[in-house]
Structures are given as structure tokens and as C-alpha cells.
C-alpha positions in Angstrom: -1.9 -17.9 -10.2 -1.7 -21.1 -12.1 0.5 -21.3 -15.2 -0.5 -23.9 -17.7 1.9 -24.9 -20.4 1.1 -27.4 -23.1 4.3 -29.1 -24.4 4.8 -31.6 -27.2 1.4 -31.3 -28.6 1.0 -33.5 -31.7 -0.9 -30.8 -33.6 0.4 -27.5 -34.8 -2.7 -25.5 -35.7 -2.5 -22.9 -38.4 -4.2 -19.6 -37.4 -6.4 -18.0 -40.0 -7.1 -14.3 -40.0 -10.6 -13.8 -38.7 -10.4 -10.1 -39.5 -9.9 -10.8 -43.2 -12.4 -13.6 -43.5 -15.2 -12.8 -41.1 -17.3 -9.6 -40.7 -20.4 -8.5 -38.9 -22.9 -5.7 -39.2 -21.5 -2.8 -37.1 -17.9 -3.8 -37.5 -16.7 -0.5 -39.0 -15.0 2.0 -36.8 -17.8 4.5 -37.5 -20.6 2.1 -36.5 -23.4 3.8 -34.5 -23.1 1.6 -31.4 -19.4 2.6 -30.9 -20.2 6.2 -29.8 -22.6 4.9 -27.2 -20.1 2.3 -26.0 -17.4 5.0 -25.7 -19.8 7.1 -23.5 -20.5 4.1 -21.2 -16.8 3.4 -20.9 -16.1 7.0 -19.9 -19.0 6.9 -17.4 -18.6 3.5 -15.8 -14.9 2.5 -16.2 -13.0 5.7 -15.7 -12.7 8.2 -12.9 -10.4 11.0 -11.7 -8.5 10.8 -8.5 -5.9 12.8 -6.6 -2.7 11.6 -4.9 -1.5 13.5 -1.9 2.1 12.7 -0.8 3.1 13.9 2.6 6.4 13.9 4.6 6.8 12.3 8.0 6.0 15.7 9.5 2.6 15.6 7.7 3.7 18.3 5.3 2.7 18.0 1.6 5.5 17.2 -0.8 5.2 19.6 -3.8 6.3 19.2 -7.4 7.3 15.6 -6.9 7.3 13.4 -10.1 5.2 10.3 -9.4 4.8 7.2 -11.7 1.7 5.1 -11.0 1.0 1.7 -12.5 -2.3 -0.2 -12.3 -1.5 -3.7 -11.1 -5.1 -4.9 -10.4 -8.6 -3.9 -11.4 -12.1 -5.0 -10.7 -13.3 -5.3 -14.4 -13.5 -8.9 -15.5 -11.8 -8.8 -18.9 -12.3 -11.9 -20.9 -13.8 -13.6 -23.9 -15.3 -16.9 -24.9 -14.2 -17.3 -28.5 -15.3 -20.2 -30.7 -11.9 -21.6 -31.4 -12.9 -23.4 -34.5 -13.3 -20.0 -36.2 -9.6 -19.4 -35.7 -8.3 -22.7 -36.8 -8.7 -24.9 -39.9 -11.6 -27.3 -39.6 -9.3 -30.3 -39.7 -8.0 -29.4 -36.2 -11.4 -29.1 -34.5 -11.1 -32.5 -32.7 -7.7 -31.6 -31.4 -8.9 -28.2 -30.2 -11.7 -29.9 -28.2 -9.2 -32.2 -26.6 -6.8 -29.4 -25.7 -9.6 -27.3 -24.3 -10.9 -30.2 -22.2 -7.4 -30.7 -20.8 -7.2 -27.0 -19.9 -10.6 -26.9 -18.3 -10.0 -30.2 -16.4 -6.6 -28.8 -15.1 -7.9 -25.4 -14.2 -11.1 -26.4 -12.4 -10.1 -29.8 -10.9 -6.5 -29.3 -9.7 
């Protein structure tokens, strides 16, 4: 994993609340598409599984408390936001520069 840290940037962008200023058709929690999306999530992104813990003598261990944490998954979470929507327009040039620096570092180095 590559950590990228931008230090001493000359611009301190102010974040505006997109949730308060922008909306889209179907944004409400009761929008019709959300029920279908929930069904697809249940169908394609979730599944049941069983864990069987055995001793060295191949005997099952019963009533053992087990904590399981997900540390990796196959789903490609991500987004491609239009950054100008989240910053004041006066910072658009600086956003392009910092984005180019990140892309250049990530893909070339």
C-alpha cells in the first residue's frame, strides 16, 4: 500500500455541504429504486457461512466464543466524485493541480 500525504499546500479549500445544496430525483430514503438495490445487495453481496473449530485430535470445540473480522473483500468500493462540487469554485485550479499530483504519483511511481 502506498500512503500519499500532501503537506504545506498553499490552498486551504472550504468544504461545502453537497447534501444541503444538491439534490437528485430519487434521493429520498423511500425512493423506489432503493428497495430493488437492497434486494440485489442481499442476493449478490451477502452469504451465510459456518465456522467449524476442531482440536488437535479432530474433535469439534463446542460453545466457543469466536470473534471474526473482515480484513479483505472482493468488492471494489470506490467513487469518482467531481471535486469541484465539494469546493468553492475559486479553488478549481488548485484542485486540478493536486489531483494531477496524486495521479502522477500513484500511477508513475
